[in-house]
N, C-alpha and C positions, 0 to 999 in steps of 0.2 A: 456305058453304063457303071452308074456308081455301084460297088461292092456291098456286103454287108458284114460287119465284125462280128458275126456269129462263129462261136470257137475261140475267138479270140479276146481274151480280155487282158488290158492293160497293167503289168507288173509293176512297170517304175515309169516315173517322169524323165524325157531326155537327158536333163541336166544333172542328176542325181548319180549318174554312174561313172565310176572311177575304176582303179588299178584293181580295186578288191574284186571287184567284181566278173573281172577276166575269166574264160570258162562258164559263168552262167546262161541260162537259157532267159531270155528276156521279152516280153512284148510292150512295144511304146508304140506313141503315137501321136501327130501331130500336123504341122506344114511344113512344105517345103521350102528352104530358105533359098538353095540353088540347086543344079544339079550339074556337074561335070562328066561329061562323057568323053573318055579318053582313048576310045575304040576299044581296047580289050577291058577296060577298068572304067565302072562307072562309079561316082561318090554323088551320095545327096548328103546334103544337112537337112538334117529335120529340125524342126523349131518348135517347145512348147513353151506356156508360159516360166517354166525354169532353166530354158538355155537351151543349145542349141549340140545337134547331136550327129554322129558321121556315120552314115549308112556305106555299107561296100559291097559293091557286085564285082566279081571277076569270075575267071576260067573256072571257079570249083562251083559257081551259081549255077540252079536251074535255069535252060536257058530261056524257058518263059517266061520266069522272074525277073532274068536279065533283060529280055526284051521290053517287058512292060516297063522296068527302070529308065529304059530308054525313051519311054516316051511321056515322062513325069517333067512338070513344069513347076513354075513356080507357084507356090499357094494352093497347090494339090495339097489334099487331106489324105493322110496316108494310115494305116496300122499295119506294123512289121513284127514279125518275132525272128529271132536270130539269135545268135552267140555271141558274149561279149567278147573281143579278143583287143590285145595290145597292137595299137597304132606302130606302121613302121616308121611313118615321117610325123613325128607329135608335134603339138599345137601347141605351145606354155601360154598363149596368151586366153586358150580354153578351159575354162574347170574341165572339160570332157576331154579335154587334148590327147590324153593318151591312150586313150580307146575309139572302140568304132565298135558296129554290129555287122556281122557275120550274116548276112539276110539269107534267111530259109522260107520265109512267107511274107508277100508282100500283096497288104490290099487297097487300091485306090477306094477311097472311102467316095471322096468327092471332087469332081475337077472344077479350074477356075480359069476364069479370063485373066488377063492381062491387066493388074490392078490401075489404079489410075496415076500410082506412083509406088517408088519402090518401099516395100517394108524393111527399113533398115534405122537403126541406134541414128536420133540428133537429126532428123530429115530436115531440109532446109525447105521443103515445100510452102507454099500460100496456107497461112492457119484457116484461112476460107473453105478451101480444097480439102485439108483435113478433117476438118468440123463435116463438111456435106458426107464425107465419107468414112467416120469415127471410128464405125466398128473395124476398118483396116487401118486407120490411126493406133487405134487399141493394141494390135498385135504388135507395134515393134516394141522391143523388149524396154525401150528407157521409158514408153507411157506403162506398161506395164508393171513396173518396177513403181513406178509412184502411187498407182492404185494399190498397189501390193502393201506396200508403206502407210498408205493411207488407212489400208485393216488393219494394220499391227498397231498404230496411234489408237485405235476406235477399240482394240482386245485392251490395250493397255490401260485406257479408261477405265473402261468394265472393270475389270481386276481392280484397279487403284482403290474406285469409287467403293465397292464392293469390301475388299478389307477392310474399308475405313464407317463399314456401317451404313452404308447408302443403300437406298432400295429405289430398281430402276422402273419407273410407274408411267405406262402411256397415257399422254393427253389427248384430247382431240384435235382432228385437223380439220371438221366443219364447226366452226364456232359460230356466235355472234360477233357481226363489227361493231367496232369500238373504237372509230376513227379519233387518233390522235398521234399524228406522226407522219411516217410515210403512208402513202395509200394501199388501201386492203384489195386483196383480189376476190373478187364478190362472184357466190356461186348462186345462179337464181333457185328456190327451192318448186318443184313440180306439185307437192302436195298442198303447199302454201302458197298460193299466185301472188305476186306482188313481191312475195318475200324472199330474201336472202340471207344465207350462208357469208361466213368470208374466211378462208383461210389464214391459219395464224401466222402471225408477224413474230411471236416467239410464244412460248406456254407462259407467259409472265401470272395472268390471274389465276391460272388454273394451278400451277405448283404454289401459289399463295393457298389456293384453298385445301390443296395437299397439307400444307405443315397446319391449317386449319383444322382438320382431320385427324391431325394427331399421327403422322408418318414420320416424322420428326428431321429425317435425312432422305433428300430425294432427289435423284437425276434422270438424265434421259437422252438419249441421241437423238434430237430431235429435227425434223424437216420444217424449215421456216418461209415463208413467202412476203414478200414485200413488192409492190406496185411502183416502182421508183429507176430514176436514171443510172446507168451501170456505169464501173468503171473498174478497172484491170482486176481490183480486188472485190467486187462486190458480181452477185447474181440475182436473179428475183428469184430464187429459191436454193437453199442453202442450208447448212447442217449446222446446230449448234450440240456445242457438249455442254447442256444445262444443268445446275443444279439448285438447290436450295435448302437452307439448315435452320431448325428452331433453336432457340436458347441461345442465344450467339451473340459476338459484337463482331465488328469489322475484322479485327485481328484473327478470330476464328476463321470466317472465310478465307481470307486473304493465305493461312496458313495452311489450307485444305488446297487452294489455289497453286500456291508454289511448291506443294510436294507432287502433285500430279505432273508439272512442267518439269520437275527434278526428276522426276521417276519416266517420263517420255523421254528424255534426253540420255538419260541411263541408260535405259534399256534399249535405244535405238542407235545412238551413234555413240552410247559408252563416252559421254560427257559430264563430267559432274559439275551441277550447278549449286552455287553457294547460295546459301539461304539464312537468314531474310533479305530478299531481295532489296536494294533500295529504293526509298520512298522520297518524292519531292510531292508539294500541292501546285494543284493546278495555276493558281499563282504564279509562281514561282516559275514554273515549265512554261509559262506566256512569255512573261519578263524573260527568261535566260534565252530563251530558244524559239518562240515564237508560235510553238504548237503545243497542242496537250497530249500528244502521241509523240517525244520526243527523242531525237536518235541520239544518243550522248556517246557513241563512238569515236568522237572527232567533236573540237571545238567551235571555234566560230560564233561563240555566243553574242549575242544582240546586247547594244549598250543605250540605255537611254540617253541622249542627248536634248533632251528638252530643256534641263537646266543653263546647261550649256549656252543655249541659244532663245532664254526666255526674253530677252530684249532684241531681239535681230529687227532689223529694218527689212531682210531678203523678204518677200511677198510670200513666196511659195513655204517658207517655213512659219512665218510669222502668222499666214493665214492657218496653218493647221492647227498651231498652239492655241489661237484666240478660240479656234471653233472647239477646244477641248481635246483636242487630238495630243499627236506628240511626233517628235523627229526621233529616229533611232537607226542605227547602224550596225555592222559588224567590217571586222579589219581581216582581208584576206592575209593572211601574213607573207611577206617573201616572194608574191608571185606578180607584180609590177612589170616582170619584163612577160611574163606568158597569158597576160590577159589586155588582149588589146582592146583600143576603143570601139572597133566594130565589133567585140565581141560581148563587151560592156553593153552595146546598142541592141545586141541581140537578147540579152540579156532582159533589157528593160519592157522589151514588148513579151517576153515571158510573162514578166511579173504583172502588165497589164491584165493577165488573167483573174487576177486575184483583188482587182481594183486600182491597184497603184499607180498612179501617173503618169509615173517616170522613176527614174532612179538615178540620185546623185553621184559621184563620185572625185573619187582625189586617186590618182596614181602618183607615186614615189618613186621614179625608175631610177636606176643607177646613172642615168643618163639624163636627169633632169625631172622634173616636177609638171604636170598638169593636173587641171581641176575643171569640173563643171560647174561649183558652185562656189568657190572660196573667195571670188572676186564681188560678190555681192555681199562678204559678210565682214565684219572690221579684224583688223589684224588681232583683237586679242579672242574674239570669236573663233576664227579658224584655225587659232592656239590651242583654244581651249578643246574643240573638236577633237583634233590630233592628239592630245592629250589623255583625253576621256577614252581613246581607242585604241591608245599606248603606238600609235603610230613612228615607223623607224623607217630607212631607205630599203626599199623592194616590196611594200608594202599597200596595197590595194583599198582604201576604204570606199564603202560603199551606202548609201543614205537613201532611207525612205520617209518621208512625211505625208501625213493624212491626217483629215480632220476627224477619221474613225480608227481607233486603235486597231480593233481589230482587220484593216486592212492592213497595216502596218506590221502588223503580229504573223500574218498568212503570208505577206510580201517577202518577207527578210525571214520566215520560218522555209519558205520553197526556195528562198535563193540560198540559204546556206547549205541544204541540200544536195541542190543542183552543183554547188560551189566544190563539196565535198566529194561527188562522184569524178567530177571532172577531174581534180586534181588528186585522186587515190590517195586524200584525206583519210578514209574512213579503216578502223582496225578491223578488219575480218576475223579474228585469230581465234574469238570464241563471241557466242553470246550475248547480248547487252540486254538483260532485264532489269523492268521497273515497276514499282506502281506510281501512280499520278491520284490524288487523294484530294479531297475539298472540292469538287467543282461546284459550281453555281449551280443551284437548284434550278432557277431558270434562267432562258437567257429569252432576248426580244425579239417577236418576230416583225420586221416592219410592215413587212406586206399584210399581215392579219390585223397588226395596230394592237398587239397585247401581248403577255408572256404567253411561252410554251415551257414545257419540262427541259430541261436539257437532255434528260436520259428517257424517264416516264413518268406518268402524275400518282405512281406509286413508292416514287425513292421516298426515303424519311431525311427531311431536315434536321440540322443538328438540334441539338435541346437548347443551345445557346441563343438558338436565334428565330426559335417557335414565335416567339411575341414579334417579329416583322414578317409573319408570314404572308399576311394581310392588307399588312401599313406599307412596306418596302421590300416587294419580293426579291429585286435586283440585287439586296444585299445580303439574301440568305445563301448558305453554304449547306452541300448535301453530303449526306453520310455515303457516299459513293466512291468508287476506286474502280482505275483501268487498269488492267496489266499491260505491260509496252514490251513489244520486242522488235531490236533493232530500227525504232522510227515508227514499229507498225503495233495498233491496237489488237490484239488478240483476245482479249477478254474485258468485262467487264460486268460490275452488278452493283449492288447497294445494299443497306439494310431499309427493309420498307416500313412504311405506316404501320400500324397495326391497331389504329382505334380509330371510331367513326368520326370523332369530334376534327381530329389533324385531317383525315382523309376530306371532311367535309373542305375545311380552310382550303387545301390544297386543289381541291374543284373550284373553290370562290376564286382565287389566286388564278387562275389558269380564262378566270372570264364565263364559267358556267352556272348556270341557276340553277337552283336546288333542284327543278326539276328534272332540267337536263341530264344533272350528273345520277340523278336516282334513274332516269331510262336509259342510260349508257351503261353505267356501272352498278346499280343498284344490287345485284346480285353478290356484288362483293362487299360492297357497302355494308348492306344486311348480315354478311357471315359475321363481320367483326361483331357484332353485337351478342355473340353467342360464346367468346372466349379466344384472343388471337395472340397466341404466344410470338414474346419479338422473333423476328425472324427476319433474316436475308439471304442474300445467296449472289450468282453471277453466272455466266456462258461465256464459254468456249468458242471462237468462231474458228472450229475445224476447218473447213476449206482453206482460210487463211493460214492458222499456223502448219498446215503440210506445206502449203506453197514456200512459208519462210524455212522450214526447216528442210526442205529438200533442196532451196538454192533458187525456186521457179520466180519465172517475171510476172504470172498471172495464176490465178487460181484456176483459171479454164483448164490448164494442164494438170491439176490433180482430181478432177471432176470425171466423171466416166462419160456423162452424156451433157455438155454444161449450153448455155444461151449464150448469144453475140450480142453487142451492143445495143440492139433496138428491141433485148427477149424474145427474139426468136431461137428458133433450134433450127439448122440450115437443113441437117441429116432429113428429118420427117417433115422438115415444112410446115412446123408448129410454131404458132396459132393459125389457123386456115378456116374456113368457112364452117358450116353446119347444115345439114337438112333441114329445109325450111318444116317439116312435119317436127323436126326436134325442138323450133324454134315456137310453134304453134302448141305444143306440149306444155309448153313452159310459160306460155301467155305473151311471149318477147316479139317483137318486131327491131327490124334494123332501119334507124333513122340515117336517112342519105348524109354524107360529110357533105359541110358546104366546100364549093371547090375554090 
């Protein structure tokens, strides 16, 4: 039977005791990491979120307490009172390794069954099992440290933005569904049968309304929800550090964002981040790196070979160029003897996921040359390709051709990152931060056969592009900016539209009728009629930022209770069926899925 803590009040956390506490009477609480019974001596390692502390039971210990300690097992919950003393056999690997507790009182607050996996750092247990028993997984010191570091980043954010005049204001969680982008999570209304709330994909419209309300500088640690397919760095519910500012230009927002990142790195990891960050345009990022979130810690830049091959008779290249696409390549310098034909074939299969039909290659090894495409080119064309790519003996030339430039960029962008990882080309000595600017305002959605907003429909176009907003939307650039860390977007934002006229043109370019725009976004359009200041902002993806700063492979490692790839939570088995009475109250019924 479990004992109670009555009369015992914790005075110290386990990991905080040091040599200077020797002789003090303390009370500590925690979980048993392990128990070692040596006959006349029993040692128990007690664990809490600050670390481990050794408890000692010996001949001087009360016999009843000694016998109770003999029955203690891993993960039992204990409360202990005793005297701090110096350890005879010190452990230099533990911060508390110089001391131990001479136990005078021991209470077993809760017993524990044998857990399904050992509670140790850097466990190799399968992730599915860890997530099913997440509350046990979170007891592991390395997992607790990640959650603690996340807390510290949020604390730094609140302090930083408060110091810079921002007000933290909460925006609603139950909002109007305004689908334009990812799918909304819908919440049926009991009071208004047949009507639905949506969970916010971001606080976007509300934070703009706060600027109209005169609050000038807003921030929020905001929960957001998107019903979309997951990747390692995506979750259906996630957290943003969200901000908005009035009477500003892009430079003002970017300077505030840089200051926050500089502050986080300095206070959390004592790393000095130089500002301002490097800036490149979206067009330059795509042309040179094949990505709008380029990793600049290594080279392997893309080279456009279209001019060198403009008159080629090789069907694969000629077909791509005649359809308005391109042929581009990268040069893997000095690795021809390390990248075999078999490995190139595997890379080719990987690139098919990005739409590439193949990967053309030339290997210039020290023992000879081989190529999948040069025999189809003229000598002049083959030489021009080599010259453009700066080819030398030892290099591997890798080319992708497609009628769609987006496929070429995506394929080679992914390839350069894969090769950099494989061959250790990445400089991990310091974080690489930059801004990508001047994004297209629109991108064409072939499935919907219309233009959609690349960011969101409230992003302002550049002033010089206003006259093309409805006549030539594909050529319009946005006053938008993304912050990139080591090849990952960690934040993004824009200057917002602040006049009803431009906002209506934006909706027209997106294919909305005036009635549709008014029905979905009328409350925002109407608000602009009453004086909207120039405003803009951005949001940082907290989960991704923590993941990258701590060197984790997945944001699941830095979220206390994450979802898995199918959006379910293994621990609680959510989502799950609900009682028919609940559905009846909402006026809902379940339509059987066709098999």
